[in-house]
C-alpha positions in Angstrom: 0.1 -0.2 -0.1 0.9 3.5 -0.7 0.0 7.2 -1.0 0.4 9.8 -3.4 4.0 11.5 -2.1 5.2 7.8 -2.3 4.7 7.2 -5.8 7.1 7.4 -9.0 7.0 9.5 -11.9 6.1 6.3 -13.7 3.4 5.5 -11.5 2.0 9.2 -11.1 1.4 9.1 -15.2 -0.9 6.1 -14.9 -2.8 7.7 -12.0 -3.7 11.0 -13.8 -5.9 9.5 -16.6 -7.5 7.9 -13.8 -8.4 10.4 -11.3 -11.8 11.2 -12.6 -13.5 14.7 -12.3 -12.5 17.5 -10.2 -15.6 17.1 -7.7 -13.8 13.2 -7.4 -10.3 13.6 -6.8 -10.9 16.6 -4.0 -13.1 14.1 -2.2 -10.4 11.5 -2.5 -7.6 14.0 -1.5 -10.2 14.9 1.5 -9.1 11.8 3.3 -5.6 13.0 4.0 -3.7 10.4 1.8 -6.0 7.3 2.1 -4.1 4.5 0.6 -3.6 3.3 -2.6 -4.3 -0.6 -3.9 -1.6 -1.5 -6.2 -4.0 -3.0 -8.7 -6.4 0.0 -8.6 -4.5 3.4 -8.6 -6.6 6.0 -7.9 -10.5 6.8 -6.9 -13.1 4.9 -9.2 -14.1 6.1 -12.3 -17.3 8.8 -12.7 -20.3 6.7 -12.2 -24.0 7.3 -11.3 -23.5 8.1 -8.5 -21.5 10.9 -8.9 -24.3 12.4 -11.5 -26.7 12.3 -8.8 -24.1 14.2 -6.4 -24.0 17.2 -8.8 -27.7 17.4 -9.6 -28.1 17.7 -5.4 -24.9 19.9 -5.6 -26.8 22.2 -8.3 -29.7 22.8 -5.7 -28.5 23.0 -2.4 -24.8 24.3 -3.2 -21.7 21.9 -2.9 -20.3 20.2 -0.2 -18.5 21.5 2.8 -15.3 20.0 2.4 -14.5 22.1 -0.8 -14.8 25.4 1.5 -12.1 23.3 3.8 -9.5 22.7 1.6 -8.9 25.9 0.9 -5.1 26.2 -0.7 -5.3 22.8 -1.8 -8.3 23.7 -4.3 -6.4 27.0 -5.1 -3.4 24.8 -6.5 -5.5 22.0 -8.2 -7.5 24.3 -9.8 -4.2 25.8 -11.6 -2.5 22.6 -12.2 -5.7 22.5 -14.4 -5.4 25.6 -16.0 -1.8 25.6 -16.9 -1.1 22.1 -17.0 1.9 22.2 -14.6 1.2 18.7 -13.6 1.7 17.8 -17.4 4.5 20.0 -18.0 6.1 18.6 -15.4 5.5 14.7 -16.3 5.6 15.3 -19.8 9.0 14.6 -21.8 10.9 17.7 -23.0 14.0 17.9 -24.9 16.8 19.2 -22.6 15.6 17.8 -19.5 17.1 14.1 -18.2 15.0 13.8 -15.3 12.9 15.7 -12.4 13.1 14.4 -9.0 12.5 15.5 -5.3 15.7 15.9 -3.0 15.0 17.3 0.5 12.0 18.5 -0.3 13.4 20.6 -3.8 12.6 19.9 -6.9 15.7 18.9 -8.5 15.8 18.9 -12.7 18.5 17.3 -14.4 19.2 18.7 -17.9 21.1 16.6 -20.5 24.2 16.7 -21.6 23.8 18.8 -25.1 22.6 21.9 -22.9 25.8 23.9 -21.9 25.1 25.8 -18.4 26.2 29.3 -19.4 23.3 28.9 -22.1 20.8 27.7 -19.6 21.8 30.6 -17.5 20.2 32.6 -20.5 17.3 30.9 -19.9 17.2 31.5 -16.5 17.6 35.2 -16.8 15.0 35.5 -19.2 12.2 33.7 -16.9 13.5 36.3 -14.2 13.6 39.5 -15.8 11.9 39.2 -19.2 15.1 40.0 -20.9 18.4 38.4 -21.8 21.7 40.0 -22.2 22.5 39.5 -26.0 25.5 42.1 -26.7 25.7 41.8 -30.2 25.0 39.0 -33.2 28.1 37.2 -32.6 27.3 36.8 -28.9 25.8 33.0 -29.7 22.3 34.2 -30.6 21.5 30.9 -32.6 22.2 28.7 -29.9 20.3 31.1 -27.6 17.5 30.9 -29.8 17.5 27.0 -29.9 17.8 26.6 -26.2 14.8 28.9 -26.2 13.1 26.8 -29.0 13.7 23.6 -26.1 12.2 25.4 -23.8 9.4 26.9 -25.3 10.1 30.6 -24.8 8.6 31.9 -27.8 9.6 35.3 -26.8 13.4 34.7 -25.8 13.2 33.4 -29.7 11.9 37.2 -30.7 14.4 38.9 -28.6 17.2 36.6 -30.4 15.6 37.2 -34.0 15.7 41.2 -33.0 19.5 41.0 -32.6 19.7 39.2 -36.0 17.3 41.6 -37.8 19.5 44.4 -36.8 16.3 45.8 -34.6 18.0 45.3 -30.8 15.4 48.4 -30.1 12.7 46.7 -30.1 13.6 44.5 -27.2 13.3 46.7 -24.4 9.6 47.3 -25.2 9.1 43.4 -25.6 10.8 42.9 -21.9 8.5 45.4 -20.2 5.2 43.9 -22.1 6.8 40.5 -20.5 7.3 42.1 -17.2 3.7 43.4 -17.0 2.3 39.8 -17.7 3.9 38.3 -15.1 2.8 40.6 -12.9 0.0 40.3 -13.8 -0.4 36.4 -13.1 1.7 36.7 -9.8 -0.9 38.9 -8.8 -3.4 36.7 -9.7 -2.1 33.3 -8.0 0.0 35.1 -5.0 -0.9 38.3 -3.5 -3.0 37.9 -0.9 -3.4 34.4 -1.7 -2.0 31.7 1.3 -0.8 29.4 -1.4 2.7 28.9 -0.9 2.9 32.1 1.1 5.7 31.8 3.9 5.6 35.1 5.6 2.8 37.6 6.5 2.7 41.5 7.5 0.2 43.2 9.7 -0.3 47.2 10.3 -1.4 48.1 13.6 -4.8 49.6 12.6 -5.7 46.7 11.9 -6.0 42.9 13.2 -5.9 41.3 9.2 -2.7 39.5 8.3 -1.7 40.1 4.6 0.3 36.8 3.2 3.3 36.8 1.4 6.2 34.9 -0.6 9.3 35.8 0.4 11.1 34.9 -3.3 8.7 37.8 -4.6 9.1 40.6 -1.7 12.6 40.3 -0.6 14.2 41.0 -4.1 12.0 44.7 -4.1 13.6 46.2 -0.8 16.8 45.7 0.9 14.5 47.2 4.3 12.0 44.5 3.9 14.7 41.7 3.0 16.5 42.8 6.5 12.7 42.8 8.3 11.9 39.7 7.1 15.2 38.0 8.2 15.3 39.5 11.2 11.9 38.6 12.1 11.6 36.6 15.3 8.2 35.2 13.9 6.6 34.3 10.6 4.1 37.4 10.6 6.0 41.2 10.4 4.7 43.6 12.2 5.1 47.0 10.4 5.0 49.9 12.3 3.3 54.1 11.4 1.4 53.0 8.3 -2.0 51.5 7.6 -3.6 48.2 6.5 -4.6 49.5 3.1 -1.2 51.3 2.8 1.1 48.3 3.7 -1.4 46.3 0.7 -0.9 48.8 -2.0 3.0 48.2 -0.9 2.4 44.2 -1.5 0.8 45.0 -4.4 3.6 46.8 -6.3 6.2 44.1 -4.9 4.5 41.6 -6.8 3.3 43.7 -10.0 5.7 46.6 -10.4 2.4 48.4 -10.3 0.7 50.6 -7.7 -2.8 51.8 -7.7 -2.5 56.0 -6.6 -5.0 58.3 -5.5 -5.2 61.7 -4.4 -6.1 60.4 -0.6 -3.4 57.5 -0.1 -0.3 58.7 -2.0 1.5 60.7 0.5 0.8 57.3 2.9 2.4 55.1 -0.1 5.3 57.6 -0.5 6.0 57.8 2.9 6.4 53.7 3.4 8.0 53.4 -0.1 10.7 56.3 1.3 11.0 54.2 4.3 11.6 51.3 2.4 14.2 52.6 -0.4 11.8 51.8 -3.2 13.1 54.5 -5.3 10.9 53.9 -8.5 7.4 53.9 -6.2 9.0 57.1 -4.7 9.6 58.4 -8.1 6.1 57.4 -9.2 4.6 59.2 -6.4 6.3 62.5 -6.5 5.0 62.4 -10.2 1.8 61.6 -9.2 1.9 64.6 -6.8 3.1 66.8 -9.4 0.7 66.1 -11.0 -2.2 66.5 -8.2 -1.0 70.1 -8.0 -1.2 71.1 -11.5 -4.6 69.8 -11.7 -6.0 71.2 -8.5 -4.5 75.0 -9.1 -5.2 74.8 -13.2 -8.0 77.4 -12.7 -7.1 79.3 -9.8 -4.2 78.9 -7.2 -5.5 80.7 -4.5 -8.4 78.9 -3.9 -7.1 75.9 -5.0 -8.4 72.6 -2.7 -4.6 71.2 -2.3 -1.9 72.3 0.1 1.0 72.7 -1.5 3.2 74.2 1.6 2.2 70.7 3.6 3.1 68.6 0.6 6.4 70.5 0.8 6.7 69.6 4.3 6.0 66.0 3.9 8.1 65.6 0.9 11.0 66.9 2.8 10.6 64.9 5.7 10.0 61.9 3.7 13.1 62.5 1.6 11.3 62.9 -1.8 13.7 65.2 -3.5 12.1 66.1 -6.8 9.0 66.2 -5.2 10.6 69.3 -2.8 12.0 70.8 -5.9 8.9 70.7 -7.3 7.0 72.4 -4.7 9.5 74.7 -3.9 9.6 76.0 -8.0 5.8 76.2 -7.9 5.8 78.5 -5.0 8.8 80.7 -6.4 6.8 81.1 -9.8 3.6 82.0 -8.1 5.2 84.0 -5.3 2.4 86.9 -5.0 -0.5 84.4 -5.4 0.6 81.8 -3.1 1.5 84.4 -0.5 -3.0 85.1 -0.3 -3.1 81.2 0.9 -3.7 80.8 4.7 -0.9 78.2 4.6 1.4 80.7 3.7 2.3 81.0 7.6 3.8 77.4 7.2 6.8 78.3 5.3 9.4 79.6 7.9 12.8 79.0 8.0 15.3 77.7 4.7 12.0 77.2 3.0 11.0 80.5 2.9 14.3 82.1 2.5 14.6 80.5 -0.6 11.0 81.3 -2.1 11.9 85.0 -1.3 15.0 84.6 -3.1 13.9 83.2 -6.2 10.7 84.4 -6.1 9.1 85.4 -9.7 9.0 88.3 -10.5 12.0 89.3 -8.7 12.2 92.1 -6.2 13.9 94.3 -8.7 11.1 93.9 -10.7 8.8 95.7 -8.4 11.2 98.7 -7.8 11.5 98.6 -11.3 7.5 99.1 -11.5 7.7 101.5 -9.4 10.4 103.8 -10.2 8.5 103.6 -14.1 4.9 104.6 -12.7 5.9 107.5 -10.8 8.1 109.0 -14.0 4.9 108.6 -16.0 2.8 109.9 -13.1 0.7 107.0 -12.6 -1.1 106.1 -9.0 -2.4 103.1 -7.7 -3.8 102.5 -11.3 -0.3 100.9 -12.1 -0.8 96.8 -11.9 2.4 94.3 -12.5 1.0 92.9 -16.2 2.3 89.8 -15.3 0.1 89.0 -12.6 
């Protein structure tokens, strides 16, 4: 007698066609590894009783065990959708064997595959790109190994190099990274499947499951937090659950959904975690927010530009700091009429006064001109 985990690849290849429909397989796994008879691998075939149960389920809903399976169900569904099991068990050019060793899957390649060539496959799988310096950089050999492992876009990258169109490859890499990010979000973001770490913010008891392999490469600070944590749950102080979730979404996808209410909170945590690209995205969003809110009326605009300047300086957001100071300088006379002007003190006030536009010298010249022309009170700066 044996259980599923005891079976060899050959036995599994025989077992898979006999497992029957998904519901029957779930019922089988629910028993926690029921011994398999040597002469009857897997559960029995789909029968009349199964059809009767299907009819009942359509009226009263599925049995409770499907709700209890949790990650197991998701794993089986993904295997069904993406042919994971088939990909592992089916013969593949270049793969000599696949086996488990000390809890890890070990794939042994055939002798015809050079290690440095397979390194290019790994580079492509991780980054969406492959380094090909020129036509002489073993491009044909790279394309051949890409065909062996069905990396179609990797073949296209090589062909672009041969066709003197390497400039097309960066956009292809961007597309592939976006596709990989979308798939990572679908499969793993806030999913317990294969999760090995979790995060919690102080404003919520809820934890957000995560995956170290995907997260640790995005931020050196988060990497240290995970490695130094004494528990599997990492508590992140001075932030909110929603902000933390937004940062984790960026870890998986390279994208972050920003809005007017959340952008400064996300900027703060991104800066703290040294996520420079996300910091830049937040700075750009804030600059566009200021432009959008002040388009029609600077004095009455519903945006605290000086408050945003102070936050940018606090978070070390140098580009947003420069933008806010430039905006204050070029709109000096109008900004002086806003209630938050009193918050502008110290070096900030000195910088804005010294670099205001129009400059103080312009107003002195205007005053001299008005006196000479006999203009009283009616003289007005045409630039304002």
